[in-house]
C-alpha positions as a printed NumPy array, in Angstrom:
array([[ 49.068, -18.753,  -6.674],
       [ 51.454, -21.839,  -8.228],
       [ 53.495, -20.854, -10.805],
       [ 52.126, -22.179, -14.355],
       [ 53.221, -25.475, -15.628],
       [ 54.324, -25.945, -18.918],
       [ 51.844, -26.224, -21.987],
       [ 53.729, -28.969, -23.548],
       [ 55.366, -31.134, -20.602],
       [ 55.828, -34.636, -22.14 ],
       [ 58.221, -34.087, -25.041],
       [ 59.83 , -31.364, -26.933],
       [ 57.792, -30.464, -30.349],
       [ 60.223, -30.994, -33.268],
       [ 58.836, -28.074, -34.899],
       [ 60.517, -25.522, -32.731],
       [ 60.619, -23.235, -35.489],
       [ 57.328, -22.632, -35.666],
       [ 55.112, -21.604, -32.102],
       [ 52.149, -23.746, -32.123],
       [ 50.819, -22.66 , -28.993],
       [ 50.678, -19.459, -30.151],
       [ 48.834, -21.216, -34.17 ],
       [ 46.387, -22.798, -31.286],
       [ 45.464, -19.578, -28.76 ],
       [ 44.699, -17.553, -32.581],
       [ 42.414, -20.511, -33.684],
       [ 40.164, -20.121, -30.23 ],
       [ 40.44 , -16.437, -30.135],
       [ 38.887, -16.056, -33.643],
       [ 36.613, -19.52 , -32.916],
       [ 35.136, -17.821, -29.718],
       [ 35.108, -13.948, -31.6  ],
       [ 32.86 , -16.032, -34.182],
       [ 30.613, -18.028, -31.658],
       [ 29.344, -14.828, -30.356],
       [ 29.466, -12.847, -32.819],
       [ 26.301, -16.439, -34.007],
       [ 25.308, -15.728, -30.618],
       [ 24.086, -11.964, -30.809],
       [ 22.376, -13.023, -33.779],
       [ 20.638, -15.735, -32.748],
       [ 19.727, -13.881, -29.765],
       [ 18.136, -10.589, -31.619],
       [ 17.188, -12.706, -34.872],
       [ 15.646, -15.37 , -33.015],
       [ 13.341, -14.133, -29.913],
       [ 10.818, -12.264, -32.474],
       [ 10.333, -15.845, -34.103],
       [ 10.921, -18.418, -30.649],
       [  8.887, -16.1  , -28.262],
       [  7.349, -18.497, -26.538],
       [  5.024, -18.926, -23.303],
       [  8.173, -18.692, -20.69 ],
       [  9.439, -15.864, -21.892],
       [  6.049, -14.242, -22.369],
       [  5.144, -15.687, -19.211],
       [  8.385, -13.382, -17.605],
       [  6.989, -10.444, -19.619],
       [  3.36 , -10.702, -18.469],
       [  4.922, -10.303, -14.649],
       [  6.938,  -7.431, -14.989],
       [  3.951,  -5.82 , -16.948],
       [  2.161,  -6.239, -13.824],
       [  4.531,  -5.577, -11.198],
       [  5.439,  -2.107, -12.938],
       [  1.501,  -1.846, -13.281],
       [  0.948,  -2.93 ,  -9.625],
       [  4.13 ,  -0.651,  -7.933],
       [  4.386,  -4.619,  -6.113],
       [  7.673,  -6.711,  -6.584],
       [  4.419,  -9.648,  -6.224],
       [  1.522,  -8.345,  -7.869],
       [ -1.696,  -9.872,  -5.304],
       [ -3.376, -11.209,  -8.282],
       [ -0.456, -13.818,  -9.551],
       [ -0.684, -17.542,  -7.983],
       [  3.17 , -18.721,  -8.039],
       [  4.842, -22.321,  -7.388],
       [  8.04 , -24.57 ,  -6.792],
       [  9.915, -21.293,  -6.213],
       [  8.66 , -19.663,  -9.508],
       [  7.551, -16.535,  -6.885],
       [ 11.558, -14.657,  -8.044],
       [ 11.747, -16.375, -11.194],
       [ 15.498, -16.739, -10.779],
       [ 17.542, -13.696, -11.664],
       [ 15.929, -12.962, -14.792],
       [ 12.962, -10.998, -13.775],
       [ 15.594,  -8.11 , -12.227],
       [ 17.072,  -7.174, -15.339],
       [ 14.2  ,  -7.658, -17.435],
       [ 12.601,  -4.555, -15.067],
       [ 14.535,  -1.968, -15.576],
       [ 14.882,  -2.583, -19.305],
       [ 11.176,  -2.583, -19.806],
       [ 10.836,   0.425, -17.972],
       [ 12.916,   1.864, -20.372],
       [ 11.757,   0.407, -23.588],
       [  8.758,   0.269, -25.536],
       [  9.813,  -2.61 , -27.63 ],
       [  8.802,  -6.37 , -25.8  ],
       [ 11.504,  -8.425, -28.339],
       [ 14.79 ,  -5.86 , -27.808],
       [ 14.29 ,  -5.974, -24.294],
       [ 14.277,  -9.938, -23.873],
       [ 17.04 ,  -9.928, -26.086],
       [ 18.894,  -7.327, -24.092],
       [ 17.978,  -9.493, -20.98 ],
       [ 19.185, -12.296, -22.446],
       [ 22.564, -10.797, -23.513],
       [ 22.752,  -9.718, -19.806],
       [ 23.159, -12.59 , -18.312],
       [ 25.57 , -14.01 , -21.251],
       [ 27.916, -11.271, -19.927],
       [ 27.413, -11.997, -16.344],
       [ 28.106, -15.157, -17.173],
       [ 31.277, -14.865, -19.237],
       [ 32.37 , -12.556, -16.1  ],
       [ 32.154, -15.972, -13.67 ],
       [ 33.477, -18.477, -15.894],
       [ 36.603, -16.431, -16.719],
       [ 36.643, -15.995, -12.228],
       [ 36.49 , -20.078, -12.529],
       [ 39.309, -20.349, -14.712],
       [ 41.978, -18.071, -13.181],
       [ 40.979, -19.929,  -9.815],
       [ 42.217, -23.38 , -12.186],
       [ 45.25 , -21.707, -13.359],
       [ 44.316, -21.9  , -16.837],
       [ 46.464, -21.097, -19.681],
       [ 45.799, -19.319, -22.353],
       [ 44.183, -22.071, -25.105],
       [ 42.665, -23.044, -22.273],
       [ 40.937, -20.046, -21.46 ],
       [ 39.241, -19.557, -24.413],
       [ 38.827, -23.257, -25.187],
       [ 36.261, -23.205, -22.777],
       [ 34.795, -19.932, -23.615],
       [ 34.081, -21.311, -26.83 ],
       [ 32.702, -24.193, -25.325],
       [ 30.621, -23.021, -23.445],
       [ 28.979, -19.931, -25.365],
       [ 28.788, -21.837, -28.103],
       [ 25.147, -23.807, -29.714],
       [ 26.452, -26.77 , -27.522],
       [ 26.326, -25.296, -24.101],
       [ 23.118, -26.989, -23.434],
       [ 21.953, -24.49 , -21.493],
       [ 21.596, -20.582, -23.771],
       [ 19.025, -21.153, -26.052],
       [ 16.965, -22.598, -23.229],
       [ 17.299, -20.22 , -21.192],
       [ 17.425, -17.185, -23.927],
       [ 13.917, -18.132, -25.638],
       [ 12.642, -18.674, -22.139],
       [ 13.39 , -20.978, -19.179],
       [ 15.008, -19.366, -16.434],
       [ 16.651, -22.272, -14.59 ],
       [ 19.915, -22.772, -16.824],
       [ 22.087, -19.772, -17.422],
       [ 21.793, -18.253, -13.86 ],
       [ 22.289, -21.976, -12.815],
       [ 25.565, -22.028, -14.484],
       [ 26.446, -17.965, -12.619],
       [ 25.878, -20.199,  -9.938],
       [ 28.349, -23.355, -10.86 ],
       [ 30.775, -20.618, -11.349],
       [ 31.122, -19.184,  -8.782],
       [ 31.064, -22.18 ,  -6.   ],
       [ 33.168, -24.191,  -8.31 ],
       [ 35.947, -20.631,  -7.949],
       [ 35.107, -20.165,  -4.966],
       [ 36.159, -23.798,  -3.573],
       [ 39.488, -23.989,  -5.833],
       [ 40.859, -20.227,  -4.288],
       [ 40.059, -21.177,  -0.568],
       [ 40.837, -25.517,  -0.709],
       [ 43.236, -25.955,  -3.251],
       [ 45.257, -21.857,  -3.951],
       [ 44.937, -21.026,  -0.115],
       [ 43.163, -17.868,  -0.395],
       [ 40.833, -16.28 ,   1.827],
       [ 37.526, -14.143,   1.215],
       [ 36.874, -11.379,   3.16 ],
       [ 35.638,  -7.73 ,   3.378],
       [ 32.557,  -6.848,   0.639],
       [ 33.817,  -9.838,  -1.198],
       [ 32.785, -12.183,   1.63 ],
       [ 29.366, -10.301,   1.731],
       [ 28.939,  -9.851,  -1.807],
       [ 28.835, -13.642,  -2.038],
       [ 26.375, -14.194,   0.724],
       [ 24.078, -11.95 ,  -0.381],
       [ 24.121, -13.381,  -3.763],
       [ 23.97 , -17.073,  -2.313],
       [ 21.082, -16.145,  -0.361],
       [ 19.594, -15.014,  -3.56 ],
       [ 20.169, -17.706,  -5.286],
       [ 18.686, -20.61 ,  -2.9  ],
       [ 15.773, -18.286,  -2.255],
       [ 14.594, -19.713,  -5.12 ],
       [ 14.319, -23.28 ,  -4.113],
       [ 15.858, -24.168,  -1.304],
       [ 14.57 , -27.588,  -1.188],
       [ 16.405, -28.058,  -4.804],
       [ 19.098, -25.833,  -4.703],
       [ 20.541, -27.929,  -1.531],
       [ 20.288, -31.089,  -3.569],
       [ 21.866, -29.228,  -6.733],
       [ 24.691, -27.534,  -5.431],
       [ 24.829, -26.842,  -1.684],
       [ 24.737, -30.644,  -1.246],
       [ 27.353, -32.544,  -3.874],
       [ 29.656, -29.172,  -3.159],
       [ 30.447, -29.887,   0.478],
       [ 30.615, -33.514,   0.694],
       [ 33.362, -32.707,  -2.528],
       [ 34.989, -30.247,  -0.09 ],
       [ 34.376, -32.72 ,   2.706],
       [ 36.755, -35.605,   1.41 ],
       [ 38.718, -33.227,  -0.519],
       [ 40.205, -31.377,   2.982],
       [ 40.123, -33.946,   4.844],
       [ 43.178, -35.879,   5.378],
       [ 44.981, -32.087,   5.383],
       [ 45.105, -29.912,   8.509],
       [ 46.011, -27.384,   6.02 ],
       [ 42.702, -27.258,   4.093],
       [ 40.629, -26.847,   7.324],
       [ 40.832, -23.522,   7.752],
       [ 39.404, -23.514,   3.351],
       [ 36.968, -26.657,   4.446],
       [ 35.407, -24.409,   6.955],
       [ 34.976, -20.887,   5.3  ],
       [ 33.669, -22.685,   2.064],
       [ 31.227, -24.382,   4.397],
       [ 29.925, -21.369,   6.084],
       [ 29.442, -20.062,   2.509],
       [ 27.122, -22.81 ,   1.812],
       [ 25.475, -23.545,   4.657],
       [ 24.361, -19.785,   6.219],
       [ 22.357, -18.393,   2.756],
       [ 20.786, -21.733,   2.715],
       [ 19.636, -21.295,   6.302],
       [ 19.268, -17.38 ,   5.581],
       [ 16.797, -18.889,   2.081],
       [ 15.084, -21.388,   4.156],
       [ 13.853, -18.804,   6.588],
       [ 12.73 , -16.427,   3.663],
       [ 11.084, -19.272,   1.534],
       [  9.183, -21.299,   4.455],
       [  8.223, -18.006,   6.545],
       [  8.309, -14.966,   4.529],
       [  7.42 , -16.266,   0.525],
       [  5.714, -19.116,   0.818],
       [  2.433, -17.92 ,   3.531],
       [  2.093, -14.788,   2.407],
       [  2.527, -15.196,  -1.805],
       [  2.295, -18.354,  -3.003],
       [ -1.263, -18.186,  -1.979],
       [ -2.663, -22.049,  -2.699],
       [  0.194, -23.403,  -5.177],
       [  2.373, -23.821,  -2.563],
       [  5.696, -25.278,  -3.275],
       [  7.18 , -29.236,  -4.493],
       [  8.232, -32.46 ,  -2.385],
       [  9.793, -35.141,  -3.484],
       [  8.506, -38.139,  -2.911],
       [  9.519, -41.712,  -3.54 ],
       [  8.784, -43.933,  -6.16 ],
       [  6.876, -46.536,  -6.027],
       [  8.845, -49.986,  -6.854],
       [  6.93 , -50.271, -10.311],
       [  7.976, -47.013, -11.045],
       [ 11.79 , -47.459, -10.237],
       [ 11.996, -50.491, -11.763],
       [ 10.274, -48.562, -15.1  ],
       [ 13.078, -45.948, -14.365],
       [ 15.741, -48.097, -14.031],
       [ 15.217, -49.539, -17.287],
       [ 14.423, -46.137, -19.301],
       [ 17.737, -44.614, -17.508],
       [ 19.583, -44.682, -20.651],
       [ 17.121, -44.191, -22.912],
       [ 16.295, -40.699, -21.298],
       [ 19.645, -39.495, -21.393],
       [ 20.112, -40.413, -25.483],
       [ 16.398, -38.603, -26.101],
       [ 16.837, -35.682, -24.293],
       [ 20.156, -35.55 , -26.609],
       [ 18.524, -36.719, -29.173],
       [ 18.633, -40.477, -29.982],
       [ 16.106, -42.473, -29.574],
       [ 16.487, -46.336, -28.537],
       [ 13.748, -48.543, -29.238],
       [ 13.917, -51.742, -31.167],
       [ 17.864, -50.249, -32.342],
       [ 19.028, -46.728, -32.167],
       [ 18.286, -44.174, -34.779],
       [ 19.095, -40.786, -35.042],
       [ 16.735, -37.596, -35.517],
       [ 18.919, -35.723, -37.004],
       [ 22.254, -34.187, -38.388],
       [ 21.985, -32.123, -34.989],
       [ 20.909, -35.018, -33.135],
       [ 24.527, -36.538, -34.206],
       [ 26.405, -33.473, -34.049],
       [ 25.251, -33.59 , -30.198],
       [ 25.509, -36.663, -29.016],
       [ 29.136, -37.005, -30.377],
       [ 30.479, -33.852, -28.32 ],
       [ 28.224, -35.407, -25.575],
       [ 30.292, -38.648, -25.301],
       [ 33.477, -37.578, -26.213],
       [ 33.085, -34.914, -23.316],
       [ 32.81 , -37.948, -21.209],
       [ 36.176, -40.435, -22.759],
       [ 38.688, -37.683, -22.967],
       [ 38.978, -36.877, -19.728],
       [ 39.271, -40.151, -18.428],
       [ 41.228, -41.496, -20.721],
       [ 43.907, -38.627, -20.075],
       [ 43.402, -39.713, -16.912],
       [ 44.598, -42.597, -16.619],
       [ 47.289, -42.226, -18.994],
       [ 48.696, -39.647, -17.392],
       [ 48.004, -39.958, -13.677],
       [ 51.858, -39.91 , -12.923],
       [ 52.898, -36.771, -15.192],
       [ 49.423, -35.188, -12.981],
       [ 50.924, -35.552, -10.077],
       [ 54.24 , -33.745, -10.889],
       [ 52.541, -31.016, -10.624],
       [ 50.483, -31.261,  -7.039],
       [ 48.369, -28.295,  -8.01 ],
       [ 46.88 , -29.404, -11.23 ],
       [ 46.466, -32.257, -10.247],
       [ 44.466, -31.442,  -6.909],
       [ 42.229, -29.358,  -9.366],
       [ 41.352, -32.025, -11.773],
       [ 41.055, -34.216,  -8.437],
       [ 38.476, -32.052,  -7.124],
       [ 36.542, -31.91 , -10.815],
       [ 36.195, -35.741, -10.533],
       [ 35.065, -36.258,  -7.153],
       [ 32.987, -33.3  ,  -8.125],
       [ 31.563, -35.268, -11.251],
       [ 31.468, -38.106,  -9.49 ],
       [ 29.018, -36.989,  -6.527],
       [ 26.912, -35.094,  -8.865],
       [ 26.62 , -38.662, -11.143],
       [ 25.54 , -40.549,  -7.915],
       [ 23.222, -38.311,  -6.643],
       [ 21.501, -37.07 ,  -9.549],
       [ 20.78 , -40.256, -11.12 ],
       [ 19.855, -41.413,  -7.694],
       [ 16.793, -38.732,  -7.944],
       [ 16.186, -39.754, -10.916],
       [ 15.807, -43.223, -10.167],
       [ 14.316, -43.117,  -6.776],
       [ 12.2  , -39.782,  -6.461],
       [  8.82 , -38.562,  -7.906],
       [  8.193, -35.594,  -9.53 ],
       [ 11.416, -36.054, -11.14 ],
       [ 11.359, -39.15 , -12.291],
       [  8.055, -38.399, -13.842],
       [  9.612, -37.792, -17.206],
       [ 12.848, -37.668, -19.672],
       [ 12.552, -34.214, -19.507],
       [ 14.107, -33.783, -15.966],
       [ 17.306, -35.224, -17.102],
       [ 18.277, -31.536, -17.652],
       [ 18.775, -31.694, -13.627],
       [ 22.07 , -33.163, -14.848],
       [ 23.651, -30.357, -16.452],
       [ 26.493, -30.213, -13.635],
       [ 27.403, -33.536, -14.792],
       [ 28.048, -32.272, -18.469],
       [ 30.004, -29.41 , -16.642],
       [ 32.108, -31.135, -14.717],
       [ 33.263, -33.402, -18.057],
       [ 33.809, -30.128, -20.426],
       [ 35.93 , -28.889, -17.542],
       [ 37.749, -32.228, -17.133],
       [ 38.422, -32.517, -20.949],
       [ 39.398, -28.91 , -21.017],
       [ 42.27 , -28.445, -18.535],
       [ 43.353, -31.704, -20.226],
       [ 44.277, -30.471, -23.088],
       [ 47.408, -29.004, -21.348],
       [ 49.34 , -32.191, -20.671],
       [ 49.511, -32.727, -24.813],
       [ 52.281, -31.605, -26.777],
       [ 52.217, -28.378, -29.142],
       [ 51.616, -30.34 , -32.426],
       [ 48.675, -32.646, -29.901],
       [ 46.767, -29.402, -28.818],
       [ 46.708, -27.574, -32.502],
       [ 45.337, -30.647, -33.866],
       [ 42.49 , -30.775, -31.047],
       [ 42.215, -27.149, -31.183],
       [ 41.31 , -27.337, -35.329],
       [ 38.898, -30.163, -34.726],
       [ 37.821, -28.8  , -31.568],
       [ 37.148, -25.364, -33.332],
       [ 35.776, -27.185, -36.655],
       [ 32.931, -28.874, -34.851],
       [ 31.49 , -25.903, -32.495],
       [ 31.347, -23.333, -35.489],
       [ 29.742, -26.129, -37.125],
       [ 27.518, -26.639, -34.321],
       [ 26.965, -22.388, -34.093],
       [ 25.757, -22.792, -37.43 ],
       [ 23.372, -25.059, -37.187],
       [ 21.619, -23.803, -34.549],
       [ 22.39 , -20.225, -33.534],
       [ 22.447, -19.016, -37.172],
       [ 20.202, -21.505, -39.921],
       [ 18.059, -23.361, -37.556],
       [ 14.495, -22.798, -38.923],
       [ 11.659, -21.181, -37.227],
       [  8.875, -23.608, -35.96 ],
       [  6.186, -22.721, -38.719],
       [  3.809, -22.558, -35.232],
       [  5.316, -19.408, -34.248],
       [  5.388, -17.954, -37.409],
       [  1.661, -18.102, -37.957],
       [  1.059, -16.645, -34.204],
       [  1.408, -13.119, -35.802],
       [ -1.807, -14.598, -38.349],
       [ -3.362, -16.017, -35.855],
       [ -3.373, -12.897, -33.364],
       [ -4.275, -10.529, -36.726],
       [ -7.619, -12.86 , -37.13 ],
       [ -8.918, -12.619, -33.426],
       [ -7.948,  -8.598, -33.315],
       [-10.027,  -8.418, -36.847],
       [-13.286, -10.056, -35.208],
       [-12.495,  -7.827, -32.275],
       [-12.395, -10.776, -29.581],
       [-11.618,  -9.594, -25.883],
       [-10.693, -12.888, -24.304],
       [ -9.53 , -16.186, -25.016],
       [ -7.876, -19.018, -23.773],
       [ -5.835, -21.551, -24.373],
       [ -2.746, -24.84 , -23.455],
       [ -0.164, -23.196, -21.55 ],
       [  2.678, -22.538, -24.108],
       [  0.051, -21.185, -26.596],
       [ -1.924, -18.747, -24.251],
       [  1.352, -15.941, -23.124],
       [  2.947, -15.868, -26.541],
       [ -0.576, -15.421, -28.324],
       [ -1.514, -12.573, -25.69 ],
       [  1.597, -11.353, -26.68 ],
       [  1.247, -11.262, -30.451],
       [ -1.891,  -9.751, -30.117],
       [  0.151,  -6.371, -28.358],
       [ -2.458,  -6.323, -25.346],
       [ -5.317,  -6.383, -27.658],
       [ -6.902,  -9.034, -26.248],
       [ -6.372, -11.042, -22.849],
       [ -5.26 , -14.982, -22.966],
       [ -5.171, -17.32 , -19.719],
       [ -3.756, -21.187, -20.255],
       [ -6.096, -24.285, -19.676],
       [ -5.507, -27.776, -19.11 ],
       [ -7.015, -30.071, -21.289],
       [ -7.325, -33.02 , -18.948],
       [ -9.313, -32.253, -17.061],
       [-10.683, -28.962, -18.421],
       [ -9.952, -26.228, -15.904],
       [ -7.244, -23.718, -15.481],
       [ -3.267, -23.749, -15.678],
       [ -3.022, -21.886, -11.953],
       [  0.846, -20.995, -12.696],
       [  2.59 , -17.951, -12.879],
       [ -0.395, -16.56 , -13.998],
       [ -3.082, -13.46 , -13.231],
       [ -5.933, -15.621, -11.63 ],
       [ -8.572, -12.475, -12.183],
       [ -8.708, -13.076, -15.998],
       [-10.782, -16.733, -14.635],
       [-13.031, -14.866, -13.508],
       [-16.471, -14.762, -15.992],
       [-16.79 , -11.748, -17.304],
       [-19.585,  -9.447, -19.085],
       [-17.704, -10.34 , -22.965],
       [-20.169, -11.981, -25.275],
       [-17.904, -14.471, -26.969],
       [-14.666, -15.563, -26.32 ],
       [-12.434, -18.084, -27.702],
       [-10.262, -21.382, -27.637],
       [ -6.639, -21.584, -29.35 ],
       [ -5.841, -25.476, -29.725],
       [ -2.624, -26.929, -31.235],
       [ -3.028, -28.971, -34.601],
       [ -1.897, -32.116, -32.177],
       [ -4.703, -30.341, -29.519],
       [ -8.015, -30.793, -31.738],
       [ -8.55 , -34.021, -31.163],
       [ -8.839, -33.946, -27.46 ],
       [-10.493, -30.886, -27.871],
       [-13.467, -31.881, -29.519],
       [-13.34 , -34.822, -27.959],
       [-13.959, -32.505, -24.415],
       [-16.528, -30.101, -26.726],
       [-18.89 , -33.299, -27.583],
       [-18.747, -34.94 , -23.763],
       [-19.325, -31.548, -21.821],
       [-21.322, -28.872, -21.394],
       [-19.273, -26.066, -23.08 ],
       [-21.17 , -22.442, -24.648],
       [-22.481, -22.95 , -27.633],
       [-19.648, -23.301, -30.724],
       [-20.07 , -20.444, -32.891],
       [-17.497, -20.335, -35.278],
       [-13.728, -22.507, -36.217],
       [-10.886, -21.107, -38.074],
       [ -8.367, -23.364, -38.805],
       [ -4.939, -22.439, -39.703],
       [ -1.639, -24.458, -40.703],
       [ -0.618, -25.1  , -37.106],
       [ -3.599, -24.497, -35.166],
       [ -7.284, -24.06 , -34.785],
       [ -9.526, -21.435, -33.54 ],
       [-12.564, -22.318, -31.633],
       [-14.955, -19.426, -31.059],
       [-18.066, -19.466, -27.978],
       [-21.082, -17.309, -27.505],
       [-19.995, -17.105, -23.67 ],
       [-17.359, -16.935, -21.056],
       [-15.334, -20.337, -21.653],
       [-14.736, -19.071, -17.752],
       [-18.003, -20.264, -16.627],
       [-17.681, -23.455, -17.303],
       [-14.71 , -23.271, -14.272],
       [-16.625, -21.648, -12.153],
       [-19.642, -23.337, -12.248],
       [-21.447, -22.15 , -15.927],
       [-25.112, -23.27 , -16.162],
       [-27.145, -25.323, -18.422],
       [-30.359, -26.122, -18.912],
       [-32.386, -29.36 , -16.944],
       [-35.002, -29.877, -14.853],
       [-34.34 , -30.339, -11.152],
       [-35.443, -33.693, -10.563],
       [-32.865, -34.412, -13.027],
       [-30.354, -33.433, -10.142],
       [-27.068, -32.512, -10.486],
       [-24.312, -34.377, -12.366],
       [-21.079, -33.514, -10.488],
       [-19.575, -35.364, -13.628],
       [-20.494, -32.962, -16.125],
       [-18.692, -29.024, -16.205],
       [-20.487, -27.058, -14.206],
       [-23.768, -26.673, -12.61 ],
       [-27.688, -26.771, -14.052],
       [-29.898, -24.162, -14.196],
       [-31.991, -24.152, -11.799],
       [-29.112, -23.136,  -9.282],
       [-28.548, -19.539,  -8.59 ],
       [-25.028, -20.467,  -7.246],
       [-22.824, -22.683,  -5.273],
       [-19.79 , -22.656,  -2.686],
       [-17.424, -24.323,  -1.166],
       [-16.663, -27.065,  -4.483],
       [-13.277, -27.402,  -6.647],
       [-12.984, -27.246, -10.221],
       [-14.206, -29.758, -12.683],
       [-12.916, -33.529, -12.625],
       [-13.4  , -36.029, -14.903],
       [-15.871, -38.296, -12.453],
       [-16.838, -36.671,  -9.475],
       [-15.931, -32.899,  -8.323],
       [-14.468, -32.717,  -4.617],
       [-15.969, -30.517,  -1.654],
       [-13.197, -27.996,  -0.532],
       [-13.475, -26.357,   3.012],
       [-15.681, -27.068,   5.792],
       [-18.349, -25.763,   4.477],
       [-20.601, -26.374,   0.966],
       [-23.604, -24.158,  -0.594],
       [-25.842, -25.061,  -2.985],
       [-28.262, -21.943,  -3.175],
       [-31.56 , -22.206,  -5.858],
       [-33.509, -20.817,  -8.412],
       [-37.343, -22.161,  -6.978],
       [-38.557, -22.952,  -3.031],
       [-37.631, -26.663,  -2.48 ],
       [-40.532, -28.846,  -2.059],
       [-42.865, -29.106,   1.027],
       [-40.951, -32.933,   1.825],
       [-38.622, -34.555,  -0.742],
       [-35.398, -37.067,  -0.368],
       [-32.313, -36.107,  -1.087],
       [-30.365, -38.79 ,  -3.067],
       [-26.267, -37.834,  -2.911],
       [-23.97 , -40.097,  -4.705],
       [-20.578, -39.386,  -2.521],
       [-16.925, -41.059,  -1.372],
       [-14.9  , -39.56 ,   1.663],
       [-11.122, -38.466,   1.579],
       [ -9.266, -40.645,   3.952],
       [-10.288, -38.84 ,   7.728],
       [-13.655, -37.918,   6.669],
       [-14.617, -41.982,   6.441],
       [-16.497, -42.968,   9.285],
       [-17.616, -39.755,  10.586],
       [-21.368, -37.489,   9.982],
       [-21.944, -35.383,   7.603],
       [-24.634, -33.139,   8.257],
       [-27.228, -31.816,   6.185],
       [-29.089, -28.86 ,   6.387],
       [-32.563, -27.403,   4.68 ],
       [-33.319, -24.294,   6.277],
       [-33.491, -25.242,   9.812],
       [-33.724, -29.596,   9.36 ],
       [-30.26 , -30.834,  10.222],
       [-29.616, -34.598,   9.413],
       [-26.3  , -35.892,   9.688],
       [-25.056, -39.059,   7.967],
       [-22.017, -41.706,   9.326],
       [-19.379, -41.658,   5.835],
       [-19.123, -45.135,   4.271],
       [-15.615, -45.836,   2.185],
       [-16.29 , -45.871,  -1.048],
       [-18.545, -44.629,  -3.558],
       [-22.183, -44.874,  -1.781],
       [-25.332, -43.953,  -2.275],
       [-27.095, -42.15 ,   0.286],
       [-30.823, -41.254,   0.35 ],
       [-31.629, -38.211,   3.362],
       [-35.624, -37.224,   4.327],
       [-36.346, -34.073,   4.632],
       [-40.339, -33.575,   5.99 ],
       [-42.283, -30.176,   6.563],
       [-39.221, -27.785,   4.724],
       [-41.241, -24.974,   2.721],
       [-39.899, -21.696,   1.991],
       [-36.374, -22.924,   1.944],
       [-33.903, -22.359,  -1.219],
       [-30.721, -23.593,  -0.129],
       [-29.1  , -26.716,   1.187],
       [-25.661, -27.044,   3.591],
       [-23.521, -29.061,   3.953],
       [-20.888, -29.1  ,   6.695],
       [-17.529, -31.472,   6.248],
       [-16.551, -33.159,   9.314],
       [-12.908, -33.128,   8.942],
       [-11.262, -31.737,   5.772],
       [ -7.906, -32.372,   4.846],
       [ -5.114, -31.461,   3.179],
       [ -4.075, -33.568,   0.7  ],
       [ -0.028, -31.788,   0.526],
       [  0.264, -32.447,   4.216],
       [ -0.642, -35.98 ,   4.286],
       [  2.698, -36.002,   1.818],
       [  0.384, -37.441,  -1.565],
       [  1.261, -34.517,  -3.707],
       [  1.828, -31.142,  -3.659],
       [ -2.173, -30.53 ,  -4.296],
       [ -3.245, -27.63 ,  -1.483],
       [ -6.832, -28.14 ,  -1.482],
       [ -8.341, -29.079,   1.928],
       [-10.675, -32.335,   0.68 ],
       [-14.118, -33.102,   2.261],
       [-16.007, -35.728,   0.428],
       [-16.255, -36.2  ,  -3.784],
       [-19.77 , -36.113,  -5.092],
       [-20.34 , -38.04 ,  -8.47 ],
       [-24.451, -37.184,  -7.863],
       [-27.331, -34.667,  -6.182],
       [-31.06 , -35.312,  -6.802],
       [-33.77 , -33.96 ,  -4.812],
       [-36.983, -36.446,  -4.853],
       [-40.056, -34.756,  -4.48 ],
       [-42.618, -36.981,  -2.471]])
């Protein structure tokens, strides 16, 4: 390791009789202690109040794991790499098996990862040969309310704090191997290979883009002109490539075929020229919006928290570059420090280029402003640059800088961790759960952000499932699919947030639902109680209508003259797709002796121009499918005694394999209407 560098290399301080550096260190130590205490207060005080559906989903999955004895319960559906649930699910299982209080369990789970993150940050700071001031300032910033990951992670999201752990490990290993000239051997090497493989198995594609490629590129650029660094480069490249290769095999040949059921993993696709133009014009506004500032005709600050967040965010970019351009000569006098800073500047630049490129040019990253969260590594690099350059200020300037930052960060901790108001919708969940329990309702539905949280607040006295409002379909993501099967409950309910009420009531009015018995209005939500299970809507619920009216596939459910249907996908507003090779419609009564079957349908992709086989008993007819929605009439004569109509789809095609979406269904034709016209 290189020798430590004096903390005041610019000029001597005038106040030599006062150890200003020691005062700065004490201020930061006090700031960190207050920061950590406020974080603990937030973790243990806020869990019950902020317990939302991301958090609830993990708890529900842990319950299923413990009940089924399987790490991957067979009835659960996973998507987009969430089969692993990151590292977040592991300690949660242990805590939940020992403690019955779900809020305390999740608080302990959060504290576990805060502790691991602190350990990995310390490892990185040691490899960067940081001074005491730099170490305590880093701890204070990264665990303050402006950490950009702690709050979201602690109360649900699983992608932020674990990836911060990975970022610190990777950067620490890169500095260790490429700059400090050390090596990683034995158990340390094995440990890293296991940890990196586990991380990357979460979603190899995502980690390739956000971690493997940036760190590998920077390492190559950094080491390419120095043969002494080649050995470190080879070992670091191996630390990245071997775990990525192993995770790719695990993910694609073990997890996806056997565990992820029908949802599959997300694929990036290049956006259209129209969306690219839109992304270019909205990149900066989206970034500002994510930080709490809206950019329309002008900039409007939403709250004091927004001012606080934005000021620190922009200063974290400005000060490192200001210091770099004014101290570059000084940096070069201390080669080890100079190399560490150059490495961070390269990493910052590569991240900015790669992630901005993906944000602009690819979907689903470019779908909405919330995807800006993928730019976190850029912010972490900027923070580290800001912190590392403080060593080049004289002691008086260090003291002033430390004092200002401490006051600002502690103010943020008070605003976010201590004095943050609890959202009304979370406070009211308890009242809603009590009402549902008092009315002895056993099963219900809501949009994802309400379903899991409300179920847990009901203390397992009722079951809930998430649904999409548009179209009204099951929310098949990290969910036990058995709940979407129709049950024998006489009544089920739907909980809509106030902003969801207009859409849900329009759906009720436009489509055929079970009979609405009653409603209950709360301050933030409205509860609807129906006389039958809404799952029948998802699975072909039946409504009364005569045979001659036919089957309108634009309506949720099926007419009562059918006993069962097979081979259809879930409801969509304008039609219903066939899914798979065979479609069967079974009727209550025997079909007429002679009739004309009217079908309005449109083929998907390669089914165009192919022959659709239609069978009524032993009678078979074929029609050539034309592009777009067309009306077909097929005559059947002498078909008495049969109750079933079957369709054989010529070429069921996976939309996912076409590369158009992540939709895993094998589609055939879209049906608008089917009628039996008796002769």
